[in-house]
N, CA, C and O atoms as a MOPAC input file, in Angstrom:
PM7 MOZYME 1SCF
protein

 N     20.05800 1    -7.15700 1     3.14100 1
 C     18.70400 1    -7.48800 1     2.73700 1
 C     18.68600 1    -8.97200 1     2.36600 1
 O     19.55600 1    -9.45100 1     1.63900 1
 N     17.69800 1    -9.68000 1     2.87000 1
 C     17.59400 1   -11.08900 1     2.51200 1
 C     16.41000 1   -11.31100 1     1.56400 1
 O     15.71500 1   -10.36800 1     1.18500 1
 N     16.20100 1   -12.56200 1     1.19600 1
 C     15.20200 1   -12.88600 1     0.16500 1
 C     13.78100 1   -12.46200 1     0.53600 1
 O     13.02600 1   -12.01600 1    -0.32900 1
 N     13.40700 1   -12.59600 1     1.81200 1
 C     12.04200 1   -12.21300 1     2.21700 1
 C     11.80300 1   -10.72000 1     2.02400 1
 O     10.66300 1   -10.30200 1     1.82000 1
 N     12.88400 1    -9.88900 1     2.08700 1
 C     12.73400 1    -8.45100 1     1.88700 1
 C     12.39300 1    -8.10900 1     0.43900 1
 O     11.90100 1    -7.01400 1     0.16500 1
 N     12.64400 1    -9.02700 1    -0.48500 1
 C     12.33700 1    -8.76500 1    -1.88700 1
 C     10.83700 1    -8.76300 1    -2.16100 1
 O     10.39200 1    -8.20200 1    -3.16200 1
 N     10.06100 1    -9.38000 1    -1.28700 1
 C      8.61400 1    -9.42000 1    -1.49700 1
 C      7.85300 1    -8.62400 1    -0.43700 1
 O      6.62300 1    -8.56800 1    -0.47000 1
 N      8.56200 1    -8.02100 1     0.48600 1
 C      7.94800 1    -7.28100 1     1.58500 1
 C      8.08200 1    -5.78000 1     1.33400 1
 O      9.13400 1    -5.30700 1     0.90400 1
 N      7.01600 1    -5.04400 1     1.60300 1
 C      7.08200 1    -3.58100 1     1.51100 1
 C      7.82600 1    -3.04400 1     2.71200 1
 O      7.55800 1    -3.42500 1     3.85100 1
 N      8.76200 1    -2.15400 1     2.44200 1
 C      9.49100 1    -1.48500 1     3.51400 1
 C      9.42800 1     0.01500 1     3.27000 1
 O      9.17200 1     0.47200 1     2.15600 1
 N      9.66700 1     0.76900 1     4.33300 1
 C      9.59000 1     2.21900 1     4.22900 1
 C     10.82900 1     2.82800 1     4.89000 1
 O     11.27300 1     2.37800 1     5.94600 1
 N     11.36900 1     3.85100 1     4.25100 1
 C     12.52300 1     4.57200 1     4.78000 1
 C     12.01700 1     5.67700 1     5.70600 1
 O     11.23300 1     6.52900 1     5.28600 1
 N     12.46300 1     5.66500 1     6.96400 1
 C     11.97400 1     6.62300 1     7.96700 1
 C     12.98800 1     7.70400 1     8.32400 1
 O     12.72500 1     8.52400 1     9.20400 1
 N     14.11600 1     7.72200 1     7.67400 1
 C     15.12400 1     8.73200 1     7.97600 1
 C     14.81600 1    10.06000 1     7.30300 1
 O     13.75800 1    10.23700 1     6.70000 1
 N     15.76600 1    10.99700 1     7.41700 1
 C     15.56200 1    12.32300 1     6.82400 1
 C     15.60300 1    12.28100 1     5.30000 1
 O     16.13400 1    11.33900 1     4.71200 1
 N     15.04000 1    13.30500 1     4.66700 1
 C     15.15300 1    13.43400 1     3.21100 1
 C     16.62800 1    13.47900 1     2.82900 1
 O     17.44000 1    14.11300 1     3.50300 1
 N     16.95600 1    12.80400 1     1.75300 1
 C     18.32600 1    12.79700 1     1.24300 1
 C     18.29300 1    13.26000 1    -0.21500 1
 O     18.39400 1    12.44500 1    -1.13100 1
 N     18.15100 1    14.57600 1    -0.42500 1
 C     17.96300 1    15.09300 1    -1.78400 1
 C     19.09000 1    14.73600 1    -2.74100 1
 O     18.85000 1    14.54600 1    -3.93300 1
 N     20.30400 1    14.64400 1    -2.24200 1
 C     21.44600 1    14.29000 1    -3.10300 1
 C     21.23200 1    12.92000 1    -3.76200 1
 O     21.72500 1    12.66600 1    -4.86100 1
 N     20.49500 1    12.05100 1    -3.07700 1
 C     20.24700 1    10.69700 1    -3.57400 1
 C     18.81900 1    10.49700 1    -4.08000 1
 O     18.46100 1     9.39900 1    -4.50600 1
 N     18.00800 1    11.54300 1    -4.03400 1
 C     16.62500 1    11.43000 1    -4.49800 1
 C     15.76700 1    10.57100 1    -3.59000 1
 O     14.84500 1     9.89900 1    -4.05200 1
 N     16.06700 1    10.59200 1    -2.30600 1
 C     15.34900 1     9.76800 1    -1.33200 1
 C     14.55600 1    10.68500 1    -0.40300 1
 O     15.08200 1    11.66100 1     0.13200 1
 N     13.28600 1    10.34700 1    -0.22700 1
 C     12.44900 1    11.13800 1     0.66800 1
 C     11.99900 1    10.29800 1     1.86300 1
 O     11.85800 1     9.07800 1     1.78100 1
 N     11.78300 1    10.99200 1     2.96200 1
 C     11.30100 1    10.32700 1     4.15900 1
 C      9.96000 1     9.67300 1     3.87100 1
 O      9.10700 1    10.25400 1     3.20000 1
 N      9.78100 1     8.47900 1     4.37300 1
 C      8.58300 1     7.65500 1     4.23200 1
 C      8.36700 1     7.13500 1     2.81400 1
 O      7.25100 1     6.78200 1     2.43200 1
 N      9.43400 1     7.09200 1     2.05100 1
 C      9.37000 1     6.48100 1     0.72200 1
 C      9.25900 1     4.96600 1     0.89600 1
 O      9.96200 1     4.38100 1     1.72000 1
 N      8.38400 1     4.33700 1     0.12700 1
 C      8.11900 1     2.90400 1     0.23400 1
 C      8.84000 1     2.16900 1    -0.88900 1
 O      8.89600 1     2.63300 1    -2.02700 1
 N      9.39800 1     0.99600 1    -0.53300 1
 C     10.11900 1     0.17300 1    -1.49900 1
 C      9.54700 1    -1.24000 1    -1.49600 1
 O      9.13400 1    -1.75600 1    -0.45800 1
 N      9.53100 1    -1.84400 1    -2.65600 1
 C      9.09400 1    -3.22800 1    -2.81800 1
 C      9.99700 1    -3.87400 1    -3.85100 1
 O     10.22300 1    -3.31000 1    -4.92100 1
 N     10.50600 1    -5.03600 1    -3.54200 1
 C     11.33300 1    -5.74700 1    -4.50700 1
 C     12.80500 1    -5.38800 1    -4.43100 1
 O     13.53400 1    -5.55100 1    -5.41000 1
 N     13.24200 1    -4.91000 1    -3.30000 1
 C     14.65000 1    -4.58200 1    -3.12600 1
 C     14.90200 1    -3.09700 1    -3.14800 1
 O     13.98000 1    -2.29200 1    -3.28000 1
 N     16.17400 1    -2.74200 1    -3.01600 1
 C     16.57100 1    -1.34500 1    -2.96500 1
 C     17.03600 1    -0.87300 1    -4.33100 1
 O     17.78100 1    -1.58400 1    -5.00600 1
 N     16.61200 1     0.31300 1    -4.75200 1
 C     17.12000 1     0.86200 1    -6.01200 1
 C     18.57800 1     1.32600 1    -5.84200 1
 O     19.08200 1     1.44100 1    -4.72500 1
 N     19.22000 1     1.58000 1    -6.95000 1
 C     20.63700 1     1.95300 1    -6.95500 1
 C     20.90800 1     3.16400 1    -6.07000 1
 O     21.87400 1     3.16500 1    -5.30700 1
 N     20.06900 1     4.19700 1    -6.16200 1
 C     20.32800 1     5.40500 1    -5.37600 1
 C     20.29800 1     5.13000 1    -3.86900 1
 O     21.07200 1     5.72600 1    -3.12000 1
 N     19.42900 1     4.25200 1    -3.42700 1
 C     19.36500 1     3.90700 1    -2.01100 1
 C     20.59000 1     3.09000 1    -1.60800 1
 O     21.15100 1     3.30700 1    -0.53400 1
 N     21.00200 1     2.16900 1    -2.44500 1
 C     22.21500 1     1.38400 1    -2.16900 1
 C     23.43700 1     2.29400 1    -2.06000 1
 O     24.30600 1     2.07600 1    -1.21600 1
 N     23.50000 1     3.30900 1    -2.91300 1
 C     24.62200 1     4.25200 1    -2.86600 1
 C     24.61800 1     5.02900 1    -1.54600 1
 O     25.67200 1     5.22600 1    -0.94000 1
 N     23.45800 1     5.46200 1    -1.10700 1
 C     23.35600 1     6.20200 1     0.15400 1
 C     23.74400 1     5.30200 1     1.33300 1
 O     24.43600 1     5.74400 1     2.25000 1
 N     23.30600 1     4.06500 1     1.31000 1
 C     23.64500 1     3.11000 1     2.37900 1
 C     25.15300 1     2.86300 1     2.40600 1
 O     25.73200 1     2.70500 1     3.48100 1
 N     25.78600 1     2.82800 1     1.24900 1
 C     27.23800 1     2.63000 1     1.18900 1
 C     27.97700 1     3.77300 1     1.89100 1
 O     29.01400 1     3.55700 1     2.51700 1
 N     27.44000 1     4.97700 1     1.78200 1
 C     28.04200 1     6.14400 1     2.43100 1
 C     27.71000 1     6.16600 1     3.92000 1
 O     28.54800 1     6.52900 1     4.74600 1
 N     26.49100 1     5.77600 1     4.25400 1
 C     26.02200 1     5.83600 1     5.64900 1
 C     25.18900 1     4.58700 1     5.95000 1
 O     23.97200 1     4.60000 1     5.76500 1
 N     25.83000 1     3.50900 1     6.41000 1
 C     25.11000 1     2.25400 1     6.66600 1
 C     23.95100 1     2.38900 1     7.65700 1
 O     23.03800 1     1.56300 1     7.66100 1
 N     23.98500 1     3.41600 1     8.48500 1
 C     22.91000 1     3.64900 1     9.46300 1
 C     21.55900 1     3.83400 1     8.76900 1
 O     20.51800 1     3.57100 1     9.36900 1
 N     21.56500 1     4.27900 1     7.52500 1
 C     20.32500 1     4.48200 1     6.76100 1
 C     19.49300 1     3.20300 1     6.73800 1
 O     18.27300 1     3.24700 1     6.89000 1
 N     20.15200 1     2.08100 1     6.54800 1
 C     19.42500 1     0.81600 1     6.44400 1
 C     18.69700 1     0.46400 1     7.74100 1
 O     17.70400 1    -0.26200 1     7.71600 1
 N     19.17900 1     0.96900 1     8.86000 1
 C     18.53800 1     0.70200 1    10.15500 1
 C     17.19800 1     1.42500 1    10.29200 1
 O     16.37700 1     1.05500 1    11.13100 1
 N     16.97500 1     2.45700 1     9.46700 1
 C     15.68800 1     3.16000 1     9.49700 1
 C     14.81900 1     2.80200 1     8.28500 1
 O     13.92500 1     3.55500 1     7.90000 1
 N     15.09700 1     1.65800 1     7.70700 1
 C     14.21400 1     1.08200 1     6.69500 1
 C     13.49700 1    -0.06500 1     7.39800 1
 O     14.10800 1    -1.06900 1     7.76600 1
 N     12.19700 1     0.10500 1     7.57400 1
 C     11.42800 1    -0.84600 1     8.38300 1
 C     10.22300 1    -1.35600 1     7.60900 1
 O      9.80800 1    -0.76000 1     6.61500 1
 N      9.67300 1    -2.45300 1     8.07300 1
 C      8.44200 1    -2.97000 1     7.49400 1
 C      7.29200 1    -2.00900 1     7.74200 1
 O      7.29200 1    -1.25400 1     8.71400 1
 N      6.32000 1    -2.05100 1     6.85500 1
 C      5.14900 1    -1.17900 1     6.98200 1
 C      4.51500 1    -1.33800 1     8.36700 1
 O      4.02000 1    -0.37000 1     8.94300 1
 N      4.53500 1    -2.55600 1     8.89100 1
 C      3.93500 1    -2.81300 1    10.20100 1
 C      4.69300 1    -2.13100 1    11.34700 1
 O      4.15200 1    -1.99800 1    12.44500 1
 N      5.92000 1    -1.70500 1    11.11000 1
 C      6.72900 1    -1.03800 1    12.13700 1
 C      6.76200 1     0.48300 1    11.96000 1
 O      7.38500 1     1.18700 1    12.75500 1
 N      6.10500 1     0.98000 1    10.93700 1
 C      6.18800 1     2.40000 1    10.59400 1
 C      5.74100 1     3.31600 1    11.73100 1
 O      6.47700 1     4.23000 1    12.10500 1
 N      4.57600 1     3.09500 1    12.27700 1
 C      4.05100 1     4.00600 1    13.29900 1
 C      4.94600 1     4.04300 1    14.53000 1
 O      5.22300 1     5.11900 1    15.06200 1
 N      5.39600 1     2.89200 1    14.98300 1
 C      6.28900 1     2.83500 1    16.14600 1
 C      7.59700 1     3.58300 1    15.85800 1
 O      8.08600 1     4.33500 1    16.70100 1
 N      8.14900 1     3.37400 1    14.68200 1
 C      9.40900 1     4.02100 1    14.32100 1
 C      9.23000 1     5.53200 1    14.23300 1
 O     10.06000 1     6.28300 1    14.74300 1
 N      8.16300 1     5.98000 1    13.59500 1
 C      7.88200 1     7.42800 1    13.50300 1
 C      7.77900 1     8.05600 1    14.88700 1
 O      8.33800 1     9.12300 1    15.13900 1
 N      7.07700 1     7.40100 1    15.75700 1
 C      6.90000 1     7.91500 1    17.11900 1
 C      8.24500 1     7.97500 1    17.85400 1
 O      8.55200 1     8.96900 1    18.51200 1
 N      9.03500 1     6.92000 1    17.74100 1
 C     10.30500 1     6.85900 1    18.46500 1
 C     11.35200 1     7.82500 1    17.93500 1
 O     12.22000 1     8.26000 1    18.69100 1
 N     11.29200 1     8.17000 1    16.66000 1
 C     12.23400 1     9.15300 1    16.10500 1
 C     12.08400 1    10.49300 1    16.82700 1
 O     13.04100 1    11.26100 1    16.92800 1
 N     10.89600 1    10.76400 1    17.31900 1
 C     10.61800 1    12.05100 1    17.97500 1
 C     10.86200 1    12.02800 1    19.48100 1
 O     10.64500 1    13.03200 1    20.15900 1
 N     11.31000 1    10.89300 1    20.00600 1
 C     11.55700 1    10.77400 1    21.44700 1
 C     13.06500 1    10.74200 1    21.68000 1
 O     13.75200 1     9.80300 1    21.27900 1
 N     13.55400 1    11.77200 1    22.32600 1
 C     14.98900 1    11.91600 1    22.56700 1
 C     15.53500 1    10.70200 1    23.31500 1
 O     14.98200 1    10.27400 1    24.32800 1
 N     16.63600 1    10.16000 1    22.79000 1
 C     17.32500 1     9.05900 1    23.43900 1
 C     16.94700 1     7.67400 1    22.95100 1
 O     17.61500 1     6.70200 1    23.30100 1
 N     15.88500 1     7.55400 1    22.14400 1
 C     15.54200 1     6.23300 1    21.60900 1
 C     16.54600 1     5.86400 1    20.52400 1
 O     17.18800 1     6.73700 1    19.94100 1
 N     16.67500 1     4.58600 1    20.26200 1
 C     17.62100 1     4.13500 1    19.23600 1
 C     17.25900 1     4.72800 1    17.87100 1
 O     18.14100 1     5.06800 1    17.08200 1
 N     15.96600 1     4.84800 1    17.60100 1
 C     15.53500 1     5.42200 1    16.32100 1
 C     15.93600 1     6.89200 1    16.21200 1
 O     16.38700 1     7.33600 1    15.15700 1
 N     15.77400 1     7.63900 1    17.28900 1
 C     16.14000 1     9.05400 1    17.28400 1
 C     17.64700 1     9.21100 1    17.12100 1
 O     18.10400 1    10.08500 1    16.38400 1
 N     18.41600 1     8.37900 1    17.79900 1
 C     19.87300 1     8.45000 1    17.68400 1
 C     20.33900 1     8.08800 1    16.27400 1
 O     21.26900 1     8.70200 1    15.75100 1
 N     19.70100 1     7.10200 1    15.66200 1
 C     20.04100 1     6.73500 1    14.28200 1
 C     19.72700 1     7.89100 1    13.33200 1
 O     20.52500 1     8.22000 1    12.45400 1
 N     18.56600 1     8.49700 1    13.51600 1
 C     18.16300 1     9.63600 1    12.68400 1
 C     19.20200 1    10.75000 1    12.80100 1
 O     19.62300 1    11.32900 1    11.79900 1
 N     19.60100 1    11.03600 1    14.01900 1
 C     20.58800 1    12.08700 1    14.27800 1
 C     21.93300 1    11.75100 1    13.62200 1
 O     22.57700 1    12.62500 1    13.04200 1
 N     22.35300 1    10.49000 1    13.71500 1
 C     23.62900 1    10.07500 1    13.10000 1
 C     23.57500 1    10.19300 1    11.58700 1
 O     24.55200 1    10.60300 1    10.96100 1
 N     22.44500 1     9.83700 1    10.99300 1
 C     22.29900 1     9.97800 1     9.54000 1
 C     22.42400 1    11.44900 1     9.15200 1
 O     23.13000 1    11.78900 1     8.20300 1
 N     21.74700 1    12.30100 1     9.87800 1
 C     21.83100 1    13.74000 1     9.59200 1
 C     23.27500 1    14.21600 1     9.66900 1
 O     23.74300 1    14.93500 1     8.78500 1
 N     23.97700 1    13.82000 1    10.71300 1
 C     25.36700 1    14.23800 1    10.86900 1
 C     26.25400 1    13.74200 1     9.75300 1
 O     27.05800 1    14.49900 1     9.20900 1
 N     26.11300 1    12.47300 1     9.40600 1
 C     26.95200 1    11.87500 1     8.35900 1
 C     26.65100 1    12.45100 1     6.98000 1
 O     27.54700 1    12.58700 1     6.14600 1
 N     25.37800 1    12.79100 1     6.74400 1
 C     24.96700 1    13.25300 1     5.41900 1
 C     24.94200 1    14.78100 1     5.31600 1
 O     24.55200 1    15.31700 1     4.27900 1
 N     25.34700 1    15.48400 1     6.36700 1
 C     25.41000 1    16.94400 1     6.33700 1
 C     24.05200 1    17.62700 1     6.31200 1
 O     23.87100 1    18.66100 1     5.67000 1
 N     23.10700 1    17.03300 1     7.01700 1
 C     21.74600 1    17.56400 1     7.05000 1
 C     21.53600 1    18.29200 1     8.37500 1
 O     21.93000 1    17.80300 1     9.43400 1
 N     20.91500 1    19.45800 1     8.30300 1
 C     20.60500 1    20.21200 1     9.51500 1
 C     19.57500 1    19.43600 1    10.32600 1
 O     18.48200 1    19.13800 1     9.84400 1
 N     19.93700 1    19.11800 1    11.55200 1
 C     19.07300 1    18.32200 1    12.41800 1
 C     18.51900 1    19.20900 1    13.52000 1
 O     19.27700 1    19.72000 1    14.34400 1
 N     17.22500 1    19.39400 1    13.54300 1
 C     16.64400 1    20.26900 1    14.55000 1
 C     15.25800 1    19.79800 1    14.95300 1
 O     14.25600 1    20.17700 1    14.34500 1
 N     15.21400 1    18.97200 1    15.98000 1
 C     13.94100 1    18.62800 1    16.61000 1
 C     13.86100 1    19.47500 1    17.86100 1
 O     14.88400 1    19.74200 1    18.49100 1
 N     12.69400 1    19.89400 1    18.22500 1
 C     12.53100 1    20.57600 1    19.50100 1
 C     11.91700 1    19.57600 1    20.45500 1
 O     10.90500 1    18.94600 1    20.14800 1
 N     12.51700 1    19.43900 1    21.57800 1
 C     12.04700 1    18.43000 1    22.54100 1
 C     11.04700 1    19.02300 1    23.45700 1
 O     10.53200 1    18.33500 1    24.33800 1

């Protein structure tokens, strides 16, 4: 995260991570809280699905399209975090 991210709203588009108290589409402003940093330390792929508000709709759409980078990242997060991953194509 760089300095411009401290003043920009971002949203997490990955799966719910109840162990860390993180929910899908949770919005952050002013940096990442401790629980999110801890989750990223375990699974760096999480940070790849934290996008600017302006990228939210595109990212949401692509998560549901098999083979897109967003969908593959979502799937990897689920695998790494032990989350049941089940989209129907």
